[in-house]
All heavy atoms as a GROMACS GRO file, in nm:
protein
  586
    1MET      N    1   0.538  -1.228   0.610
    1MET     CA    2   0.520  -1.104   0.681
    1MET      C    3   0.370  -1.075   0.692
    1MET      O    4   0.304  -1.060   0.591
    1MET     CB    5   0.589  -0.990   0.606
    1MET     CG    6   0.554  -0.854   0.661
    1MET     SD    7   0.627  -0.715   0.575
    1MET     CE    8   0.797  -0.737   0.612
    2PRO      N    9   0.318  -1.068   0.813
    2PRO     CA   10   0.177  -1.034   0.829
    2PRO      C   11   0.151  -0.889   0.788
    2PRO      O   12   0.214  -0.797   0.838
    2PRO     CB   13   0.152  -1.053   0.978
    2PRO     CG   14   0.262  -1.140   1.026
    2PRO     CD   15   0.378  -1.111   0.939
    3SER      N   16   0.061  -0.872   0.695
    3SER     CA   17   0.021  -0.739   0.651
    3SER      C   18  -0.128  -0.724   0.681
    3SER      O   19  -0.209  -0.802   0.633
    3SER     CB   20   0.047  -0.722   0.502
    3SER     OG   21   0.005  -0.594   0.459
    4ILE      N   22  -0.160  -0.625   0.761
    4ILE     CA   23  -0.298  -0.605   0.804
    4ILE      C   24  -0.351  -0.479   0.739
    4ILE      O   25  -0.292  -0.372   0.752
    4ILE     CB   26  -0.305  -0.595   0.958
    4ILE    CG1   27  -0.251  -0.725   1.018
    4ILE    CG2   28  -0.447  -0.564   1.003
    4ILE    CD1   29  -0.215  -0.716   1.162
    5MET      N   30  -0.460  -0.491   0.666
    5MET     CA   31  -0.520  -0.377   0.597
    5MET      C   32  -0.649  -0.338   0.667
    5MET      O   33  -0.736  -0.422   0.687
    5MET     CB   34  -0.549  -0.412   0.451
    5MET     CG   35  -0.609  -0.298   0.372
    5MET     SD   36  -0.502  -0.156   0.361
    5MET     CE   37  -0.432  -0.182   0.202
    6VAL      N   38  -0.659  -0.212   0.705
    6VAL     CA   39  -0.778  -0.158   0.768
    6VAL      C   40  -0.844  -0.065   0.665
    6VAL      O   41  -0.783   0.031   0.621
    6VAL     CB   42  -0.744  -0.079   0.896
    6VAL    CG1   43  -0.869  -0.019   0.957
    6VAL    CG2   44  -0.672  -0.168   0.996
    7THR      N   45  -0.966  -0.097   0.629
    7THR     CA   46  -1.040  -0.015   0.534
    7THR      C   47  -1.159   0.046   0.606
    7THR      O   48  -1.238  -0.026   0.667
    7THR     CB   49  -1.090  -0.098   0.414
    7THR    OG1   50  -0.979  -0.163   0.354
    7THR    CG2   51  -1.159  -0.011   0.312
    8TRP      N   52  -1.170   0.177   0.599
    8TRP     CA   53  -1.282   0.243   0.664
    8TRP      C   54  -1.328   0.362   0.582
    8TRP      O   55  -1.261   0.404   0.488
    8TRP     CB   56  -1.249   0.282   0.806
    8TRP     CG   57  -1.123   0.362   0.827
    8TRP    CD1   58  -1.054   0.434   0.734
    8TRP    CD2   59  -1.051   0.378   0.948
    8TRP    NE1   60  -0.946   0.494   0.789
    8TRP    CE2   61  -0.941   0.460   0.920
    8TRP    CE3   62  -1.068   0.331   1.076
    8TRP    CZ2   63  -0.849   0.497   1.018
    8TRP    CZ3   64  -0.976   0.368   1.172
    8TRP    CH2   65  -0.869   0.449   1.142
    9LEU      N   66  -1.445   0.412   0.616
    9LEU     CA   67  -1.498   0.529   0.546
    9LEU      C   68  -1.422   0.653   0.594
    9LEU      O   69  -1.388   0.664   0.712
    9LEU     CB   70  -1.647   0.545   0.574
    9LEU     CG   71  -1.735   0.433   0.521
    9LEU    CD1   72  -1.879   0.452   0.568
    9LEU    CD2   73  -1.731   0.427   0.370
   10PRO      N   74  -1.395   0.746   0.504
   10PRO     CA   75  -1.320   0.865   0.544
   10PRO      C   76  -1.401   0.955   0.636
   10PRO      O   77  -1.518   0.980   0.614
   10PRO     CB   78  -1.291   0.934   0.411
   10PRO     CG   79  -1.393   0.884   0.317
   10PRO     CD   80  -1.429   0.747   0.362
   11LYS      N   81  -1.337   1.000   0.741
   11LYS     CA   82  -1.395   1.095   0.835
   11LYS      C   83  -1.282   1.183   0.885
   11LYS      O   84  -1.168   1.138   0.896
   11LYS     CB   85  -1.462   1.024   0.953
   11LYS     CG   86  -1.586   0.949   0.915
   11LYS     CD   87  -1.660   0.903   1.038
   11LYS     CE   88  -1.789   0.834   0.994
   11LYS     NZ   89  -1.877   0.804   1.101
   12ALA      N   90  -1.313   1.305   0.918
   12ALA     CA   91  -1.211   1.399   0.963
   12ALA      C   92  -1.140   1.351   1.089
   12ALA      O   93  -1.022   1.379   1.110
   12ALA     CB   94  -1.273   1.536   0.987
   13CYS      N   95  -1.210   1.276   1.176
   13CYS     CA   96  -1.150   1.231   1.302
   13CYS      C   97  -1.047   1.120   1.280
   13CYS      O   98  -0.970   1.089   1.369
   13CYS     CB   99  -1.257   1.185   1.399
   13CYS     SG  100  -1.350   1.042   1.342
   14ARG      N  101  -1.043   1.061   1.163
   14ARG     CA  102  -0.949   0.952   1.135
   14ARG      C  103  -0.821   1.010   1.076
   14ARG      O  104  -0.783   0.982   0.963
   14ARG     CB  105  -1.013   0.850   1.043
   14ARG     CG  106  -1.128   0.781   1.112
   14ARG     CD  107  -1.196   0.682   1.025
   14ARG     NE  108  -1.302   0.618   1.102
   14ARG     CZ  109  -1.412   0.570   1.049
   14ARG    NH1  110  -1.431   0.576   0.920
   14ARG    NH2  111  -1.503   0.515   1.125
   15ASN      N  112  -0.752   1.087   1.156
   15ASN     CA  113  -0.630   1.153   1.112
   15ASN      C  114  -0.508   1.067   1.144
   15ASN      O  115  -0.520   0.953   1.189
   15ASN     CB  116  -0.619   1.291   1.180
   15ASN     CG  117  -0.626   1.281   1.330
   15ASN    OD1  118  -0.585   1.182   1.390
   15ASN    ND2  119  -0.680   1.384   1.393
   16GLU      N  120  -0.389   1.120   1.122
   16GLU     CA  121  -0.265   1.046   1.143
   16GLU      C  122  -0.253   0.997   1.287
   16GLU      O  123  -0.213   0.884   1.312
   16GLU     CB  124  -0.145   1.133   1.107
   16GLU     CG  125  -0.011   1.066   1.131
   16GLU     CD  126   0.012   0.941   1.049
   16GLU    OE1  127  -0.047   0.928   0.941
   16GLU    OE2  128   0.090   0.854   1.095
   17LYS      N  129  -0.288   1.079   1.384
   17LYS     CA  130  -0.279   1.039   1.525
   17LYS      C  131  -0.370   0.920   1.554
   17LYS      O  132  -0.329   0.824   1.620
   17LYS     CB  133  -0.314   1.157   1.615
   17LYS     CG  134  -0.301   1.124   1.762
   17LYS     CD  135  -0.337   1.242   1.849
   17LYS     CE  136  -0.332   1.201   1.995
   17LYS     NZ  137  -0.387   1.299   2.084
   18VAL      N  138  -0.491   0.925   1.505
   18VAL     CA  139  -0.587   0.815   1.527
   18VAL      C  140  -0.540   0.688   1.457
   18VAL      O  141  -0.544   0.579   1.515
   18VAL     CB  142  -0.728   0.855   1.480
   18VAL    CG1  143  -0.823   0.737   1.483
   18VAL    CG2  144  -0.782   0.970   1.565
   19ARG      N  145  -0.491   0.701   1.333
   19ARG     CA  146  -0.440   0.583   1.262
   19ARG      C  147  -0.324   0.520   1.339
   19ARG      O  148  -0.313   0.398   1.349
   19ARG     CB  149  -0.396   0.620   1.121
   19ARG     CG  150  -0.511   0.643   1.026
   19ARG     CD  151  -0.467   0.649   0.882
   19ARG     NE  152  -0.370   0.752   0.854
   19ARG     CZ  153  -0.399   0.874   0.813
   19ARG    NH1  154  -0.523   0.910   0.793
   19ARG    NH2  155  -0.302   0.961   0.789
   20LYS      N  156  -0.238   0.604   1.396
   20LYS     CA  157  -0.123   0.553   1.470
   20LYS      C  158  -0.168   0.479   1.596
   20LYS      O  159  -0.115   0.373   1.630
   20LYS     CB  160  -0.029   0.669   1.506
   20LYS     CG  161   0.109   0.627   1.539
   20LYS     CD  162   0.202   0.746   1.544
   20LYS     CE  163   0.345   0.700   1.561
   20LYS     NZ  164   0.441   0.806   1.556
   21GLU      N  165  -0.267   0.532   1.666
   21GLU     CA  166  -0.319   0.466   1.786
   21GLU      C  167  -0.385   0.332   1.752
   21GLU      O  168  -0.366   0.233   1.823
   21GLU     CB  169  -0.419   0.557   1.857
   21GLU     CG  170  -0.355   0.676   1.925
   21GLU     CD  171  -0.456   0.771   1.986
   21GLU    OE1  172  -0.574   0.736   1.999
   21GLU    OE2  173  -0.415   0.882   2.022
   22VAL      N  174  -0.461   0.330   1.644
   22VAL     CA  175  -0.527   0.206   1.601
   22VAL      C  176  -0.422   0.104   1.558
   22VAL      O  177  -0.429  -0.014   1.595
   22VAL     CB  178  -0.628   0.234   1.487
   22VAL    CG1  179  -0.680   0.104   1.426
   22VAL    CG2  180  -0.744   0.318   1.538
   23ALA      N  181  -0.322   0.149   1.484
   23ALA     CA  182  -0.215   0.058   1.440
   23ALA      C  183  -0.140   0.001   1.559
   23ALA      O  184  -0.108  -0.118   1.562
   23ALA     CB  185  -0.120   0.131   1.346
   24ALA      N  186  -0.113   0.084   1.660
   24ALA     CA  187  -0.042   0.036   1.779
   24ALA      C  188  -0.125  -0.071   1.850
   24ALA      O  189  -0.071  -0.174   1.894
   24ALA     CB  190  -0.014   0.152   1.874
   25ALA      N  191  -0.254  -0.050   1.862
   25ALA     CA  192  -0.341  -0.149   1.927
   25ALA      C  193  -0.342  -0.280   1.849
   25ALA      O  194  -0.338  -0.389   1.909
   25ALA     CB  195  -0.483  -0.093   1.940
   26ILE      N  196  -0.346  -0.272   1.717
   26ILE     CA  197  -0.346  -0.392   1.634
   26ILE      C  198  -0.215  -0.468   1.648
   26ILE      O  199  -0.213  -0.590   1.667
   26ILE     CB  200  -0.374  -0.357   1.486
   26ILE    CG1  201  -0.519  -0.310   1.470
   26ILE    CG2  202  -0.346  -0.476   1.395
   26ILE    CD1  203  -0.551  -0.250   1.335
   27VAL      N  204  -0.102  -0.396   1.641
   27VAL     CA  205   0.029  -0.461   1.653
   27VAL      C  206   0.043  -0.526   1.791
   27VAL      O  207   0.090  -0.639   1.803
   27VAL     CB  208   0.143  -0.361   1.626
   27VAL    CG1  209   0.278  -0.422   1.662
   27VAL    CG2  210   0.143  -0.317   1.480
   28LYS      N  211   0.002  -0.456   1.895
   28LYS     CA  212   0.010  -0.513   2.030
   28LYS      C  213  -0.076  -0.639   2.042
   28LYS      O  214  -0.035  -0.737   2.103
   28LYS     CB  215  -0.033  -0.411   2.135
   28LYS     CG  216   0.072  -0.306   2.162
   28LYS     CD  217   0.024  -0.210   2.269
   28LYS     CE  218   0.126  -0.102   2.296
   28LYS     NZ  219   0.082  -0.009   2.402
   29ALA      N  220  -0.195  -0.636   1.983
   29ALA     CA  221  -0.284  -0.752   1.991
   29ALA      C  222  -0.228  -0.871   1.914
   29ALA      O  223  -0.229  -0.985   1.963
   29ALA     CB  224  -0.422  -0.716   1.939
   30VAL      N  225  -0.178  -0.847   1.795
   30VAL     CA  226  -0.129  -0.956   1.710
   30VAL      C  227   0.001  -1.014   1.763
   30VAL      O  228   0.029  -1.133   1.743
   30VAL     CB  229  -0.111  -0.905   1.564
   30VAL    CG1  230  -0.039  -1.004   1.477
   30VAL    CG2  231  -0.246  -0.872   1.505
   31THR      N  232   0.081  -0.932   1.831
   31THR     CA  233   0.210  -0.980   1.881
   31THR      C  234   0.207  -1.013   2.030
   31THR      O  235   0.312  -1.032   2.091
   31THR     CB  236   0.322  -0.877   1.853
   31THR    OG1  237   0.289  -0.753   1.918
   31THR    CG2  238   0.339  -0.855   1.705
   32ALA      N  239   0.087  -1.023   2.087
   32ALA     CA  240   0.075  -1.065   2.227
   32ALA      C  241   0.139  -1.203   2.240
   32ALA      O  242   0.129  -1.286   2.149
   32ALA     CB  243  -0.071  -1.069   2.269
   33PRO      N  244   0.206  -1.229   2.352
   33PRO     CA  245   0.282  -1.355   2.365
   33PRO      C  246   0.203  -1.482   2.333
   33PRO      O  247   0.254  -1.570   2.265
   33PRO     CB  248   0.324  -1.354   2.512
   33PRO     CG  249   0.327  -1.210   2.550
   33PRO     CD  250   0.218  -1.145   2.469
   34ASP      N  251   0.078  -1.492   2.378
   34ASP     CA  252   0.002  -1.615   2.353
   34ASP      C  253  -0.032  -1.632   2.205
   34ASP      O  254  -0.025  -1.741   2.151
   34ASP     CB  255  -0.124  -1.619   2.439
   34ASP     CG  256  -0.214  -1.498   2.419
   34ASP    OD1  257  -0.162  -1.391   2.382
   34ASP    OD2  258  -0.334  -1.511   2.443
   35ILE      N  259  -0.064  -1.524   2.137
   35ILE     CA  260  -0.098  -1.531   1.995
   35ILE      C  261   0.028  -1.545   1.910
   35ILE      O  262   0.034  -1.627   1.819
   35ILE     CB  263  -0.178  -1.407   1.952
   35ILE    CG1  264  -0.313  -1.406   2.023
   35ILE    CG2  265  -0.197  -1.402   1.800
   35ILE    CD1  266  -0.391  -1.279   2.006
   36ALA      N  267   0.128  -1.463   1.939
   36ALA     CA  268   0.251  -1.463   1.860
   36ALA      C  269   0.319  -1.599   1.863
   36ALA      O  270   0.373  -1.645   1.761
   36ALA     CB  271   0.345  -1.355   1.909
   37ALA      N  272   0.317  -1.666   1.977
   37ALA     CA  273   0.382  -1.797   1.987
   37ALA      C  274   0.310  -1.901   1.901
   37ALA      O  275   0.374  -1.981   1.832
   37ALA     CB  276   0.385  -1.842   2.132
   38LYS      N  277   0.178  -1.900   1.904
   38LYS     CA  278   0.101  -1.998   1.826
   38LYS      C  279   0.110  -1.972   1.676
   38LYS      O  280   0.115  -2.064   1.597
   38LYS     CB  281  -0.045  -1.997   1.870
   38LYS     CG  282  -0.066  -2.051   2.010
   38LYS     CD  283  -0.212  -2.040   2.051
   38LYS     CE  284  -0.230  -2.084   2.194
   38LYS     NZ  285  -0.366  -2.062   2.242
   39ALA      N  286   0.110  -1.846   1.639
   39ALA     CA  287   0.111  -1.811   1.496
   39ALA      C  288   0.250  -1.782   1.443
   39ALA      O  289   0.266  -1.752   1.325
   39ALA     CB  290   0.022  -1.689   1.474
   40GLU      N  291   0.350  -1.788   1.531
   40GLU     CA  292   0.488  -1.760   1.493
   40GLU      C  293   0.500  -1.622   1.428
   40GLU      O  294   0.554  -1.608   1.318
   40GLU     CB  295   0.543  -1.870   1.403
   40GLU     CG  296   0.547  -2.005   1.470
   40GLU     CD  297   0.598  -2.115   1.380
   40GLU    OE1  298   0.634  -2.089   1.264
   40GLU    OE2  299   0.599  -2.230   1.427
   41ILE      N  300   0.450  -1.521   1.497
   41ILE     CA  301   0.454  -1.383   1.447
   41ILE      C  302   0.554  -1.304   1.530
   41ILE      O  303   0.549  -1.307   1.652
   41ILE     CB  304   0.315  -1.315   1.461
   41ILE    CG1  305   0.212  -1.388   1.376
   41ILE    CG2  306   0.322  -1.169   1.422
   41ILE    CD1  307   0.071  -1.340   1.398
   42SER      N  308   0.642  -1.235   1.462
   42SER     CA  309   0.733  -1.144   1.534
   42SER      C  310   0.693  -1.002   1.499
   42SER      O  311   0.652  -0.972   1.387
   42SER     CB  312   0.878  -1.170   1.496
   42SER     OG  313   0.900  -1.138   1.361
   43LYS      N  314   0.706  -0.912   1.597
   43LYS     CA  315   0.661  -0.774   1.575
   43LYS      C  316   0.740  -0.706   1.464
   43LYS      O  317   0.690  -0.613   1.401
   43LYS     CB  318   0.668  -0.695   1.704
   43LYS     CG  319   0.808  -0.672   1.757
   43LYS     CD  320   0.803  -0.594   1.886
   43LYS     CE  321   0.942  -0.573   1.941
   43LYS     NZ  322   0.940  -0.504   2.069
   44GLU      N  323   0.860  -0.752   1.437
   44GLU     CA  324   0.941  -0.692   1.331
   44GLU      C  325   0.880  -0.713   1.193
   44GLU      O  326   0.914  -0.643   1.098
   44GLU     CB  327   1.083  -0.750   1.333
   44GLU     CG  328   1.163  -0.712   1.456
   44GLU     CD  329   1.135  -0.801   1.576
   44GLU    OE1  330   1.066  -0.904   1.562
   44GLU    OE2  331   1.181  -0.765   1.685
   45ASN      N  332   0.790  -0.811   1.180
   45ASN     CA  333   0.735  -0.845   1.049
   45ASN      C  334   0.590  -0.801   1.028
   45ASN      O  335   0.532  -0.831   0.925
   45ASN     CB  336   0.743  -0.996   1.027
   45ASN     CG  337   0.886  -1.042   1.017
   45ASN    OD1  338   0.973  -0.970   0.970
   45ASN    ND2  339   0.913  -1.163   1.061
   46VAL      N  340   0.532  -0.730   1.124
   46VAL     CA  341   0.392  -0.689   1.113
   46VAL      C  342   0.383  -0.549   1.053
   46VAL      O  343   0.452  -0.458   1.098
   46VAL     CB  344   0.322  -0.691   1.251
   46VAL    CG1  345   0.178  -0.641   1.239
   46VAL    CG2  346   0.325  -0.831   1.310
   47VAL      N  347   0.299  -0.533   0.952
   47VAL     CA  348   0.275  -0.402   0.890
   47VAL      C  349   0.125  -0.378   0.890
   47VAL      O  350   0.047  -0.464   0.851
   47VAL     CB  351   0.328  -0.398   0.745
   47VAL    CG1  352   0.295  -0.265   0.681
   47VAL    CG2  353   0.477  -0.424   0.742
   48VAL      N  354   0.085  -0.259   0.935
   48VAL     CA  355  -0.056  -0.220   0.936
   48VAL      C  356  -0.073  -0.105   0.838
   48VAL      O  357  -0.003  -0.004   0.847
   48VAL     CB  358  -0.103  -0.176   1.077
   48VAL    CG1  359  -0.248  -0.132   1.074
   48VAL    CG2  360  -0.082  -0.288   1.177
   49ARG      N  361  -0.163  -0.121   0.743
   49ARG     CA  362  -0.190  -0.016   0.644
   49ARG      C  363  -0.337   0.021   0.650
   49ARG      O  364  -0.422  -0.059   0.684
   49ARG     CB  365  -0.154  -0.064   0.504
   49ARG     CG  366  -0.008  -0.093   0.488
   49ARG     CD  367   0.028  -0.107   0.342
   49ARG     NE  368   0.166  -0.144   0.326
   49ARG     CZ  369   0.267  -0.058   0.329
   49ARG    NH1  370   0.244   0.068   0.346
   49ARG    NH2  371   0.391  -0.100   0.314
   50PHE      N  372  -0.365   0.145   0.612
   50PHE     CA  373  -0.501   0.196   0.613
   50PHE      C  374  -0.540   0.239   0.473
   50PHE      O  375  -0.458   0.289   0.396
   50PHE     CB  376  -0.512   0.317   0.706
   50PHE     CG  377  -0.493   0.281   0.851
   50PHE    CD1  378  -0.367   0.274   0.906
   50PHE    CD2  379  -0.601   0.251   0.930
   50PHE    CE1  380  -0.348   0.239   1.039
   50PHE    CE2  381  -0.585   0.216   1.063
   50PHE     CZ  382  -0.458   0.210   1.117
   51SER      N  383  -0.665   0.216   0.439
   51SER     CA  384  -0.717   0.267   0.312
   51SER      C  385  -0.855   0.324   0.339
   51SER      O  386  -0.923   0.288   0.435
   51SER     CB  387  -0.724   0.157   0.207
   51SER     OG  388  -0.820   0.060   0.242
   52GLU      N  389  -0.892   0.414   0.255
   52GLU     CA  390  -1.025   0.475   0.265
   52GLU      C  391  -1.114   0.412   0.159
   52GLU      O  392  -1.069   0.380   0.050
   52GLU     CB  393  -1.016   0.627   0.242
   52GLU     CG  394  -0.916   0.697   0.331
   52GLU     CD  395  -0.957   0.704   0.476
   52GLU    OE1  396  -1.077   0.682   0.506
   52GLU    OE2  397  -0.872   0.730   0.562
   53ALA      N  398  -1.239   0.395   0.190
   53ALA     CA  399  -1.333   0.330   0.098
   53ALA      C  400  -1.392   0.430   0.000
   53ALA      O  401  -1.512   0.439  -0.018
   53ALA     CB  402  -1.443   0.262   0.178
   54VAL      N  403  -1.303   0.508  -0.062
   54VAL     CA  404  -1.345   0.606  -0.162
   54VAL      C  405  -1.244   0.600  -0.277
   54VAL      O  406  -1.124   0.604  -0.254
   54VAL     CB  407  -1.348   0.749  -0.103
   54VAL    CG1  408  -1.376   0.852  -0.209
   54VAL    CG2  409  -1.450   0.759   0.009
   55ASP      N  410  -1.293   0.591  -0.399
   55ASP     CA  411  -1.202   0.587  -0.514
   55ASP      C  412  -1.120   0.714  -0.522
   55ASP      O  413  -1.170   0.824  -0.502
   55ASP     CB  414  -1.281   0.569  -0.643
   55ASP     CG  415  -1.344   0.431  -0.653
   55ASP    OD1  416  -1.294   0.339  -0.586
   55ASP    OD2  417  -1.442   0.416  -0.727
   56GLY      N  418  -0.992   0.698  -0.552
   56GLY     CA  419  -0.905   0.812  -0.572
   56GLY      C  420  -0.849   0.872  -0.444
   56GLY      O  421  -0.774   0.968  -0.448
   57PHE      N  422  -0.883   0.819  -0.328
   57PHE     CA  423  -0.832   0.872  -0.202
   57PHE      C  424  -0.691   0.818  -0.182
   57PHE      O  425  -0.668   0.699  -0.192
   57PHE     CB  426  -0.923   0.828  -0.087
   57PHE     CG  427  -0.925   0.922   0.028
   57PHE    CD1  428  -1.016   1.025   0.034
   57PHE    CD2  429  -0.835   0.908   0.133
   57PHE    CE1  430  -1.019   1.112   0.141
   57PHE    CE2  431  -0.836   0.994   0.240
   57PHE     CZ  432  -0.929   1.096   0.244
   58PRO      N  433  -0.593   0.902  -0.154
   58PRO     CA  434  -0.455   0.854  -0.140
   58PRO      C  435  -0.437   0.764  -0.018
   58PRO      O  436  -0.497   0.788   0.086
   58PRO     CB  437  -0.373   0.982  -0.125
   58PRO     CG  438  -0.469   1.082  -0.072
   58PRO     CD  439  -0.604   1.046  -0.129
   59LEU      N  440  -0.356   0.662  -0.033
   59LEU     CA  441  -0.327   0.572   0.078
   59LEU      C  442  -0.218   0.631   0.167
   59LEU      O  443  -0.114   0.673   0.118
   59LEU     CB  444  -0.279   0.436   0.026
   59LEU     CG  445  -0.381   0.352  -0.049
   59LEU    CD1  446  -0.314   0.225  -0.101
   59LEU    CD2  447  -0.498   0.318   0.040
   60PRO      N  448  -0.240   0.636   0.297
   60PRO     CA  449  -0.135   0.683   0.387
   60PRO      C  450  -0.027   0.576   0.403
   60PRO      O  451  -0.047   0.461   0.368
   60PRO     CB  452  -0.208   0.706   0.519
   60PRO     CG  453  -0.329   0.619   0.511
   60PRO     CD  454  -0.364   0.606   0.365
   61ALA      N  455   0.085   0.616   0.456
   61ALA     CA  456   0.196   0.523   0.478
   61ALA      C  457   0.157   0.417   0.580
   61ALA      O  458   0.074   0.442   0.668
   61ALA     CB  459   0.318   0.598   0.527
   62GLY      N  460   0.215   0.299   0.570
   62GLY     CA  461   0.189   0.193   0.667
   62GLY      C  462   0.264   0.216   0.797
   62GLY      O  463   0.352   0.302   0.806
   63HIS      N  464   0.231   0.141   0.900
   63HIS     CA  465   0.295   0.152   1.030
   63HIS      C  466   0.359   0.019   1.068
   63HIS      O  467   0.305  -0.087   1.040
   63HIS     CB  468   0.193   0.189   1.138
   63HIS     CG  469   0.136   0.325   1.122
   63HIS    ND1  470   0.206   0.439   1.153
   63HIS    CD2  471   0.016   0.368   1.078
   63HIS    CE1  472   0.131   0.545   1.130
   63HIS    NE2  473   0.015   0.504   1.084
   64THR      N  474   0.475   0.027   1.130
   64THR     CA  475   0.542  -0.090   1.185
   64THR      C  476   0.569  -0.064   1.333
   64THR      O  477   0.547   0.047   1.382
   64THR     CB  478   0.676  -0.116   1.114
   64THR    OG1  479   0.765  -0.008   1.144
   64THR    CG2  480   0.659  -0.130   0.964
   65TYR      N  481   0.620  -0.165   1.403
   65TYR     CA  482   0.647  -0.146   1.546
   65TYR      C  483   0.747  -0.033   1.567
   65TYR      O  484   0.744   0.036   1.668
   65TYR     CB  485   0.695  -0.277   1.610
   65TYR     CG  486   0.841  -0.308   1.586
   65TYR    CD1  487   0.936  -0.287   1.684
   65TYR    CD2  488   0.884  -0.359   1.464
   65TYR    CE1  489   1.069  -0.315   1.661
   65TYR    CE2  490   1.015  -0.387   1.441
   65TYR     CZ  491   1.109  -0.365   1.540
   65TYR     OH  492   1.240  -0.392   1.517
   66GLU      N  493   0.836  -0.010   1.470
   66GLU     CA  494   0.935   0.097   1.484
   66GLU      C  495   0.870   0.235   1.472
   66GLU      O  496   0.898   0.325   1.550
   66GLU     CB  497   1.045   0.081   1.379
   66GLU     CG  498   1.130  -0.041   1.404
   66GLU     CD  499   1.221  -0.073   1.288
   66GLU    OE1  500   1.182  -0.048   1.172
   66GLU    OE2  501   1.332  -0.124   1.314
   67SER      N  502   0.782   0.253   1.375
   67SER     CA  503   0.718   0.383   1.358
   67SER      C  504   0.616   0.411   1.468
   67SER      O  505   0.577   0.525   1.488
   67SER     CB  506   0.650   0.393   1.220
   67SER     OG  507   0.539   0.308   1.213
   68LEU      N  508   0.576   0.308   1.540
   68LEU     CA  509   0.480   0.325   1.650
   68LEU      C  510   0.550   0.333   1.785
   68LEU      O  511   0.486   0.339   1.889
   68LEU     CB  512   0.383   0.207   1.652
   68LEU     CG  513   0.296   0.195   1.529
   68LEU    CD1  514   0.223   0.062   1.528
   68LEU    CD2  515   0.197   0.309   1.523
   69ASN      N  516   0.684   0.333   1.785
   69ASN     CA  517   0.763   0.339   1.908
   69ASN      C  518   0.731   0.223   2.002
   69ASN      O  519   0.727   0.240   2.123
   69ASN     CB  520   0.745   0.472   1.980
   69ASN     CG  521   0.791   0.588   1.896
   69ASN    OD1  522   0.891   0.578   1.826
   69ASN    ND2  523   0.719   0.698   1.902
   70LEU      N  524   0.709   0.104   1.946
   70LEU     CA  525   0.681  -0.014   2.027
   70LEU      C  526   0.806  -0.100   2.046
   70LEU      O  527   0.800  -0.204   2.109
   70LEU     CB  528   0.572  -0.099   1.963
   70LEU     CG  529   0.436  -0.031   1.946
   70LEU    CD1  530   0.341  -0.126   1.873
   70LEU    CD2  531   0.378   0.009   2.080
   71ALA      N  532   0.919  -0.056   1.992
   71ALA     CA  533   1.041  -0.137   1.996
   71ALA      C  534   1.087  -0.166   2.137
   71ALA      O  535   1.141  -0.272   2.164
   71ALA     CB  536   1.152  -0.066   1.919
   72ASP      N  537   1.065  -0.073   2.230
   72ASP     CA  538   1.113  -0.092   2.366
   72ASP      C  539   1.003  -0.133   2.462
   72ASP      O  540   1.024  -0.134   2.583
   72ASP     CB  541   1.180   0.036   2.417
   72ASP     CG  542   1.302   0.071   2.333
   72ASP    OD1  543   1.367  -0.022   2.284
   72ASP    OD2  544   1.331   0.190   2.317
   73ASP      N  545   0.885  -0.163   2.412
   73ASP     CA  546   0.776  -0.203   2.500
   73ASP      C  547   0.808  -0.334   2.570
   73ASP      O  548   0.862  -0.426   2.510
   73ASP     CB  549   0.644  -0.221   2.422
   73ASP     CG  550   0.573  -0.091   2.400
   73ASP    OD1  551   0.625   0.014   2.444
   73ASP    OD2  552   0.467  -0.092   2.339
   74LYS      N  553   0.773  -0.339   2.696
   74LYS     CA  554   0.791  -0.462   2.772
   74LYS      C  555   0.660  -0.538   2.771
   74LYS      O  556   0.554  -0.477   2.767
   74LYS     CB  557   0.832  -0.428   2.915
   74LYS     CG  558   0.968  -0.362   2.919
   74LYS     CD  559   1.009  -0.328   3.059
   74LYS     CE  560   1.146  -0.263   3.054
   74LYS     NZ  561   1.173  -0.178   3.164
   75PRO      N  562   0.665  -0.669   2.772
   75PRO     CA  563   0.540  -0.747   2.771
   75PRO      C  564   0.452  -0.710   2.889
   75PRO      O  565   0.501  -0.689   3.000
   75PRO     CB  566   0.586  -0.893   2.780
   75PRO     CG  567   0.732  -0.890   2.754
   75PRO     CD  568   0.783  -0.752   2.778
   76GLU      N  569   0.323  -0.704   2.863
   76GLU     CA  570   0.228  -0.673   2.969
   76GLU      C  571   0.207  -0.796   3.055
   76GLU      O  572   0.207  -0.908   3.007
   76GLU     CB  573   0.095  -0.628   2.909
   76GLU     CG  574   0.106  -0.497   2.835
   76GLU     CD  575  -0.027  -0.455   2.776
   76GLU    OE1  576  -0.131  -0.508   2.817
   76GLU    OE2  577  -0.025  -0.369   2.688
   77LYS      N  578   0.190  -0.773   3.185
   77LYS     CA  579   0.171  -0.887   3.277
   77LYS      C  580   0.028  -0.898   3.317
   77LYS      O  581  -0.049  -0.814   3.316
   77LYS     CB  582   0.259  -0.869   3.400
   77LYS     CG  583   0.406  -0.877   3.363
   77LYS     CD  584   0.490  -0.861   3.488
   77LYS     CE  585   0.637  -0.864   3.449
   77LYS     NZ  586   0.723  -0.846   3.560
   0.00000   0.00000   0.00000
């Protein structure tokens, strides 16, 4: 299962909406037909997690294609 960890410095603009948009872009890029075929990656197995580069900062929940509403996306042409 591909697990992608994004670590960044905490900023107020990096809220849940921004994390979700970034996670969606990452999942779409990693599961693009040309890449997914070569690496044998299925979108059902990709998890994107975020962490902040500060000790003691709580980790937010990870994102999958289901939580990003990508389940019904059609391949881009």
